[in-house]
MARDREN-826169 format. One record per residue (C-alpha): x, y, z; residue in three letters. Coordinates in steps of 0.25 Angstrom, whole numbers. Each point is the difference from the previous one (the first is absolute). Example, Ala and Ser with C-alpha at 12.3 -4.5 7.8 and 13.67 -1.06 7.14 Angstrom:
# MARDREN-826169
49|-18|31|ALA
6|14|-2|SER
This chain:
# MARDREN-826169
42|-194|475|MET
0|-15|3|VAL
3|-5|14|VAL
1|-15|2|GLN
-10|-3|-12|GLY
-10|11|4|GLN
-2|14|-5|LEU
5|11|9|ASP
-12|9|-1|TRP
6|12|6|PRO
10|0|-11|ILE
-10|-2|-11|VAL
-9|11|6|ARG
12|10|0|ASP
4|-5|-15|TYR
-15|3|-4|VAL
0|14|7|ASN
13|4|-7|ALA
-4|-5|-14|ASN
-15|4|1|LEU
1|10|-10|HIS
6|-10|-10|LEU
-11|-10|3|LEU
-11|10|-2|LEU
6|4|-13|PHE
1|-14|-5|GLY
-14|-3|4|LEU
-6|13|-6|SER
8|-3|-13|THR
-6|-14|-1|ALA
-14|5|2|VAL
1|11|-10|LEU
6|-9|-10|ALA
-11|-10|2|TYR
-11|11|-2|PHE
8|6|-12|ALA
0|-14|-7|LYS
-15|-2|3|THR
-4|14|-5|ILE
10|3|-11|PHE
3|-14|-6|LEU
-14|-5|1|LYS
-5|-3|-14|PRO
-9|11|-6|ARG
-15|-5|-2|VAL
-8|8|-10|PHE
-15|3|1|ALA
-8|-3|-12|ILE
-15|3|-2|SER
-10|-8|-8|VAL
-14|6|-1|PRO
-11|-9|5|LEU
-10|-4|-10|PRO
-15|1|4|PRO
-2|-15|0|GLN
11|-1|11|ALA
-7|9|10|HIS
-7|-5|12|PRO
-15|-1|-2|GLY
1|0|-15|TRP
-12|-7|-7|SER
-4|-2|-14|SER
-10|-7|-9|ALA
-2|-15|2|VAL
2|-8|-13|LEU
-12|-9|-3|GLU
9|-10|-6|GLU
14|3|5|PRO
10|-3|-11|SER
13|6|-6|ILE
-7|2|-13|PHE
-6|13|-3|SER
-10|5|-11|LYS
13|6|-6|ASP
8|-11|-5|PRO
13|8|1|SER
-2|2|15|ARG
0|-9|12|ILE
-8|2|12|GLN
6|-1|14|CYS
-9|-3|11|TYR
0|-5|15|CYS
-2|-15|0|PRO
-6|1|14|ALA
-11|10|-3|THR
-1|1|-16|GLY
2|15|1|GLN
7|6|-12|LEU
13|6|3|ILE
3|5|-14|GLY
4|-4|-14|THR
14|0|-7|VAL
4|-1|-15|ASN
4|-14|-5|LEU
15|1|-3|ALA
2|-1|-15|THR
13|-6|-6|PRO
5|15|-3|ASP
-3|3|15|ASP
8|-12|4|VAL
12|4|-9|ASP
-1|14|6|ALA
0|-5|14|ALA
12|-9|-3|VAL
7|12|-6|GLY
-2|9|12|LYS
5|-12|9|ALA
12|-1|-8|LYS
4|14|0|ALA
-2|0|16|ALA
8|-12|1|GLN
12|6|-7|LEU
1|10|11|GLU
-4|-9|11|TRP
11|-10|-3|ARG
10|11|2|ASN
-4|3|14|THR
8|-5|12|THR
-4|-9|12|PHE
-1|12|9|LYS
-9|8|-10|GLN
-9|-12|-2|ARG
-1|-2|15|ALA
-5|14|1|GLN
-11|-2|-10|VAL
-4|-12|9|LEU
0|8|12|ARG
-9|11|-6|THR
-10|-11|-5|LEU
0|-6|14|LEU
-2|13|7|LYS
-12|3|-10|PHE
-6|-14|3|ILE
1|1|15|LEU
-7|14|-1|GLU
-11|-4|-9|HIS
-2|-14|4|GLN
-15|1|3|GLU
-3|6|-13|ASP
8|-11|-7|ILE
-7|-10|8|ALA
-13|6|-4|ARG
3|0|-15|VAL
4|-14|1|SER
-13|-4|7|CYS
-8|6|-11|ARG
8|-4|-12|ASP
0|-15|5|SER
-13|-2|7|GLY
3|5|13|VAL
-9|6|11|LEU
4|8|12|PRO
-6|-11|9|HIS
-3|-15|-3|PHE
-14|-2|-5|ASP
-5|-15|1|PRO
-10|1|-11|ASP
11|3|-11|LEU
10|-10|-5|THR
10|9|-8|VAL
6|10|10|GLN
12|4|7|LYS
0|8|13|THR
9|12|3|MET
8|-9|10|ILE
3|-9|-12|ASP
4|11|-8|ALA
9|6|11|SER
7|-14|2|LEU
1|-4|-15|GLY
3|14|-6|GLU
6|9|10|ILE
8|-9|10|LEU
5|-9|-11|VAL
4|12|-9|THR
7|7|11|CYS
8|-12|4|GLU
4|-2|-14|LYS
5|14|-1|LEU
7|0|13|ARG
7|-13|-4|TRP
5|6|-13|LEU
5|12|6|ILE
8|-8|10|ALA
4|-11|-8|ASN
-1|4|-15|GLY
14|5|-2|GLU
6|-13|6|ASN
-8|-9|-8|VAL
3|7|-14|LEU
14|5|2|LYS
11|-7|-8|PRO
5|-13|7|GLU
14|-5|-2|LYS
2|-15|-3|ARG
12|-8|2|PRO
8|-6|-12|VAL
6|-14|2|THR
11|-7|-8|GLY
14|4|-4|LEU
-4|4|-14|LEU
-11|10|5|MET
9|6|11|MET
1|13|-8|HIS
-15|1|-2|LYS
-10|7|9|THR
-15|-3|1|ALA
-11|9|4|GLU
-16|-1|0|ILE
-7|12|-5|ARG
-15|2|0|TYR
-4|8|-12|GLU
-14|6|-2|PRO
-9|-7|-11|LEU
-7|13|-4|GLY
-15|1|-2|VAL
-7|-11|7|VAL
-15|-4|-1|ALA
-6|-3|13|ALA
-13|-9|-1|LEU
-4|0|15|VAL
-12|-3|8|SER
-11|10|1|TRP
-3|-2|15|ASN
13|7|5|TYR
3|10|-10|PRO
9|9|10|VAL
8|-12|5|CYS
3|-4|-15|GLN
4|13|-5|SER
12|3|9|THR
10|8|-7|VAL
11|-8|-7|SER
13|1|8|TYR
8|-8|-11|ALA
0|12|-10|ASN
-11|-6|-8|ASN
-13|7|-4|SER
-13|-7|-1|PHE
-13|1|-6|ILE
-11|-7|9|MET
């Protein structure tokens, strides 16, 4: 096929024509293998549904507290309100020592099952959470706005506020990037690592670093970015926020 350093194109053409069926078969096999891998080996992402409370709907409004405070008339409950407008969002029960013990017990039971999951199973959970956040990002940003003193648009007359843009950048973008990073790198970071052992006396030994879960972890986090702070644990721990 090569004549004086150059391809003999007529011979190449004849070769291709003679073996065209083999070339087409190889090409079609490669294409089918690619799509089969994309379709059948793609990780399954489950759909989850969480009812949207009335306070999270667009256009929601409520009574404005005369003196906004977390303290309510009932000392066993605390008030939740929008710091930007003073509108009452709702009230929740104060956690008693028994409530905390019960929450720790549930977290411990969940962690015993969660710690036995594989990296692949945990990544599947993160993909499901990522899918939910992307599909409901506007609702999540709206809840963050109302809970932490945020308005849909900036109001120069208010000092305690966060706009939907702030919520999207601080909550949605950061959380999604954290999830994507964990899905792509979590296994490599947490899998056991071999370490060299030096010295003649230790030549029969092996060394390995393993990352073991702690169990139930208490997370005392900032109040202004709750979604970002509550990213599910990838390291086999359960946590109470």
